[in-house]
C-alpha distance (Angstrom), angle and dihedral (degrees) to the residues before:
residue distance angle dihedral
X1 . . .
X2 3.79 . .
X3 3.76 125.0 .
X4 3.80 128.5 -143.8
X5 3.79 119.2 -164.8
X6 3.80 120.7 -153.3
X7 3.77 126.1 -165.1
X8 3.79 108.2 -143.2
X9 3.82 120.3 -170.9
X10 3.80 113.2 -114.8
X11 3.80 92.0 -122.7
X12 3.82 91.1 55.0
X13 3.79 90.1 49.7
X14 3.80 90.2 49.0
X15 3.81 91.3 48.7
X16 3.79 89.5 55.7
X17 3.79 89.9 52.6
X18 3.79 94.9 -144.4
X19 3.75 139.5 106.8
X20 3.79 118.4 -92.8
X21 3.82 89.1 -106.8
X22 3.82 92.9 53.8
X23 3.79 91.7 45.4
X24 3.80 89.2 51.7
X25 3.80 91.0 53.6
X26 3.81 90.9 46.4
X27 3.81 91.8 50.5
X28 3.82 91.4 48.7
X29 3.80 90.5 52.9
X30 3.81 93.7 44.7
X31 3.81 91.3 49.6
X32 3.79 91.5 47.6
X33 3.81 91.8 49.7
X34 3.79 92.8 49.0
X35 3.80 94.2 46.9
X36 3.81 89.2 49.0
X37 3.81 91.2 48.0
X38 3.81 90.0 51.7
X39 3.81 88.7 50.1
X40 3.79 90.7 -121.0
X41 3.83 92.6 126.3
X42 3.80 137.0 20.0
X43 3.78 123.3 -107.6
X44 3.81 89.6 -105.2
X45 3.80 92.6 52.4
X46 3.80 90.2 45.3
X47 3.79 91.1 51.5
X48 3.81 90.5 51.2
X49 3.82 89.9 49.1
X50 3.81 90.0 50.3
X51 3.81 90.7 47.0
X52 3.81 94.5 -125.9
X53 3.82 135.5 106.5
X54 3.81 116.1 -84.1
X55 3.82 93.4 -115.1
X56 3.82 89.9 52.9
X57 3.81 90.4 48.2
X58 3.80 92.4 51.3
X59 3.80 90.8 49.3
X60 3.81 92.1 50.0
X61 3.82 93.3 54.5
X62 3.81 91.5 82.9
X63 3.82 89.6 62.4
X64 3.81 86.6 63.8
X65 3.80 95.7 41.9
X66 3.81 92.5 -110.9
X67 3.81 121.5 137.5
X68 3.78 113.4 -121.8
X69 3.78 91.0 -147.3
X70 3.77 118.2 35.0
X71 3.79 105.6 -169.2
X72 3.78 125.9 157.2
X73 3.79 117.7 -130.7
X74 3.81 89.8 -102.9
X75 3.82 91.9 49.6
X76 3.80 90.2 49.8
X77 3.81 91.7 50.6
X78 3.80 90.5 48.9
X79 3.83 92.1 48.3
X80 3.81 93.9 48.6
X81 3.81 97.8 41.1
X82 3.83 111.1 117.8
X83 3.81 114.0 -107.5
């Protein structure tokens, strides 16, 4: 596993009102959500990046205003069409 180190200004950390560990987890989740929203990574990859199970990741998307399932009307019709 790779590691990325971020330098976060003390005032930003204070503004978030959390410990460095909690801020790190929050940043991982926020990055995973954004990358998923931009369609850069799958929901499974985003969940792994966030360090949480995929089902938990999908349920947390609403907190960020991101749809868990982004289907066009045509895709939805195709997916729900009887066999």
